[in-house]
C-alpha positions in Angstrom: -7.6 0.6 29.5 -7.7 3.7 31.7 -4.8 5.3 29.9 -6.7 4.6 26.4 -10.0 6.2 27.8 -8.0 9.2 29.3 -6.3 9.9 26.1 -9.6 9.5 24.3 -11.4 11.9 26.6 -8.3 14.4 26.4 -8.5 14.2 22.3 -12.2 14.7 22.3 -12.0 17.8 24.7 -9.2 19.3 22.7 -10.9 18.8 19.4 -14.3 20.6 20.9 -12.2 23.5 22.2 -10.4 23.9 18.7 -13.9 23.7 16.8 -15.5 26.2 19.3 -12.5 28.9 18.9 -11.9 28.5 15.3 -15.6 28.3 14.1 -16.6 31.4 12.2 -20.4 30.4 11.7 -21.4 33.7 13.6 -19.2 35.8 11.6 -20.9 37.9 9.0 -19.7 37.2 5.4 -19.5 39.4 2.5 -22.8 40.0 0.4 -21.5 39.9 -3.4 -23.2 42.6 -5.5 -26.1 41.4 -7.7 -24.7 43.0 -10.9 -21.5 45.1 -11.8 -20.8 47.7 -14.4 -19.2 51.0 -15.4 -20.2 54.5 -16.6 -18.6 57.4 -18.1 -19.1 60.9 -16.7 -19.8 63.0 -19.9 -18.8 66.1 -18.2 -14.9 65.1 -17.8 -14.8 61.7 -19.2 -13.6 59.9 -16.1 -15.1 56.3 -15.7 -16.5 55.0 -12.4 -17.7 51.5 -11.7 -20.9 50.8 -9.9 -22.6 47.8 -8.4 -26.3 46.8 -7.7 -27.7 46.0 -4.2 -31.4 45.9 -3.7 -32.9 47.5 -6.8 -30.3 50.3 -6.6 -26.9 51.2 -8.4 -24.3 52.7 -6.2 -21.2 53.7 -7.7 -17.9 52.3 -6.5 -15.5 54.9 -6.2 -15.6 58.3 -4.5 -16.6 61.0 -6.7 -13.7 63.0 -8.5 -15.7 65.6 -10.3 -14.1 69.3 -10.2 -17.1 71.6 -9.6 -14.8 74.6 -9.7 -15.5 75.8 -6.3 -13.1 75.6 -3.5 -15.4 76.3 -0.9 -17.4 73.4 -1.5 -14.7 71.1 -2.6 -11.2 70.0 -1.6 -8.6 67.3 -2.8 -7.0 65.6 0.1 -3.5 66.4 -0.9 -0.1 65.6 0.7 -1.5 64.9 4.3 0.0 61.6 5.6 -2.2 58.6 6.3 -2.8 59.8 9.9 -4.7 62.8 8.6 -3.1 65.1 10.8 -0.1 66.6 8.7 -0.7 69.7 6.9 -0.9 69.8 3.0 2.5 71.0 1.8 1.8 70.7 -1.7 -1.3 72.6 -2.7 -0.6 71.4 -6.4 -0.7 67.6 -5.7 -3.4 65.3 -6.9 -1.7 62.2 -5.3 -4.8 61.0 -3.5 -7.4 62.1 -5.9 -7.8 58.9 -7.9 -8.2 56.8 -4.9 -9.8 59.1 -2.4 -11.8 61.2 -4.6 -12.7 64.9 -3.5 -14.3 65.9 -0.4 -17.5 68.1 -0.7 -19.9 69.8 1.4 -23.4 68.9 1.0 -24.1 71.5 -1.6 -20.8 70.4 -3.5 -22.1 66.9 -3.3 -25.3 68.1 -5.1 -23.3 70.0 -7.7 -21.1 67.2 -8.5 -23.7 64.7 -9.1 -23.7 63.2 -12.8 -27.0 63.2 -14.8 -29.0 60.2 -14.1 -27.8 59.9 -10.6 -28.7 61.2 -7.4 -27.2 61.7 -3.8 -28.4 58.7 -1.5 -31.0 59.6 0.9 -30.9 58.0 4.5 -33.5 55.7 3.3 -31.2 54.6 0.5 -28.4 53.8 3.0 -30.8 52.1 5.2 -32.0 49.9 2.3 -28.5 48.9 1.4 -27.7 48.0 4.9 -30.6 45.8 5.2 -29.8 44.3 2.0 -26.3 43.2 3.4 -27.8 41.9 6.5 -28.6 44.5 8.8 -32.1 44.3 10.7 -34.7 47.3 10.0 -34.6 48.1 13.6 -30.8 48.6 13.7 -30.8 50.6 10.4 -33.3 53.1 11.9 -31.2 53.7 14.8 -28.4 56.1 15.5 -24.7 55.3 16.5 -22.8 52.2 15.7 -25.0 49.4 14.7 -25.2 46.3 12.7 -22.2 44.1 11.3 -22.3 44.8 7.7 -19.1 46.8 7.1 -17.3 43.9 5.9 -19.7 44.0 2.6 -19.1 47.9 2.4 -15.6 48.7 3.1 -12.3 48.0 1.3 -9.6 48.4 3.6 -6.3 46.4 4.3 -6.8 42.6 2.9 -10.8 43.1 3.0 -12.3 44.3 -0.4 -15.6 44.7 -1.1 -17.8 45.0 -4.1 -19.1 48.4 -2.9 -15.3 49.7 -2.1 -16.2 52.4 0.5 -12.9 54.0 1.7 -11.5 55.8 4.4 -11.2 59.1 3.0 -11.5 61.3 6.1 -13.0 64.6 6.1 -12.2 68.3 5.8 -13.2 70.8 8.7 -13.8 74.4 7.4 -13.7 76.1 10.6 -9.9 75.7 11.6 -6.6 76.7 10.1 -5.2 74.9 7.1 -2.7 72.9 9.1 -5.6 71.1 10.9 -8.4 70.8 8.4 -7.7 67.5 6.6 -8.3 64.7 9.1 -8.6 60.8 9.4 -7.6 59.7 6.0 -6.8 56.0 6.2 -8.6 56.0 9.6 -12.4 56.9 9.2 -14.7 57.4 6.0 -17.7 59.8 6.0 -20.5 60.0 3.4 -23.0 62.3 2.9 -26.9 61.6 2.8 -29.4 64.0 1.2 -31.6 63.5 4.3 -32.1 66.2 7.2 -31.8 64.9 10.9 -35.0 66.6 11.8 -34.5 65.6 15.4 -31.5 68.5 15.7 -33.5 71.0 14.2 -32.2 72.8 10.9 -28.7 72.5 9.8 -27.9 68.7 10.3 -27.7 65.9 7.5 -27.3 62.2 8.3 -24.0 60.8 7.3 -22.5 57.3 7.4 -19.2 56.7 9.2 -16.9 53.8 8.9 -13.7 52.7 10.3 -11.3 49.8 9.9 -11.7 48.5 13.7 -15.2 47.4 13.5 -17.7 45.6 11.6 -20.4 48.1 12.5 -21.7 51.1 10.5 -22.2 54.4 12.3 -25.4 56.7 11.5 -25.0 60.2 12.8 -25.7 63.8 11.2 -23.2 66.6 10.9 -23.4 70.2 9.6 -23.4 70.4 5.8 -21.5 73.9 5.5 -18.9 72.9 8.2 -17.6 69.5 6.7 -16.4 68.3 3.5 -17.0 64.5 3.0 -16.5 61.5 0.5 -19.5 61.2 -1.8 -21.2 58.4 -3.7 -24.3 58.2 -5.9 -27.3 55.9 -6.5 -30.0 55.6 -9.1 -32.7 53.0 -9.7 -31.1 49.7 -11.1 -30.9 50.0 -14.9 
């Protein structure tokens, strides 16, 4: 009897322990898009996907439109996935279809298709809250919330929004060090100035593969070229 009771107790303890370790009740799930569609940019005939969240349509691919201005737009050429290797082939478009172009803030505005707009910081907060972030967290700076799983496509995690880790381009160093962090970080412009820093800084969103949080920060719009998505009121 004692052996049976001991075995039963041990079995119960192991079951509870396994259940506690394997439970994902607290893990955030993906929030599916309310609607999906496509549109064609009439300027160059390229087709983009879009999804609807919280009453806004968001493009699901990084913008690829050539504004004809190398100062405000760049293609992430032949740098390796670490983002630190120099672009050896200036004619390459190997990464264009997947990662799109990198734009300064002025370039991002110039590349915007008719009927769409560069999202504001409030648009991003609205998206983040739709995906489950609290309003208080959405309005703070730094890494916050746990909604990146519904935003980012990386490795085996695919999201409807399909944000990508396209790195950035820094304008004030030599060519060999200008393209950085492709495959490690994704940076996306907003159209909203960060007034806490005075003139010359605009809010961006930063994501990476190693955390479910999303970073709200600001950068100088003429010093960096970042990835770009666009929004419109849901059609």
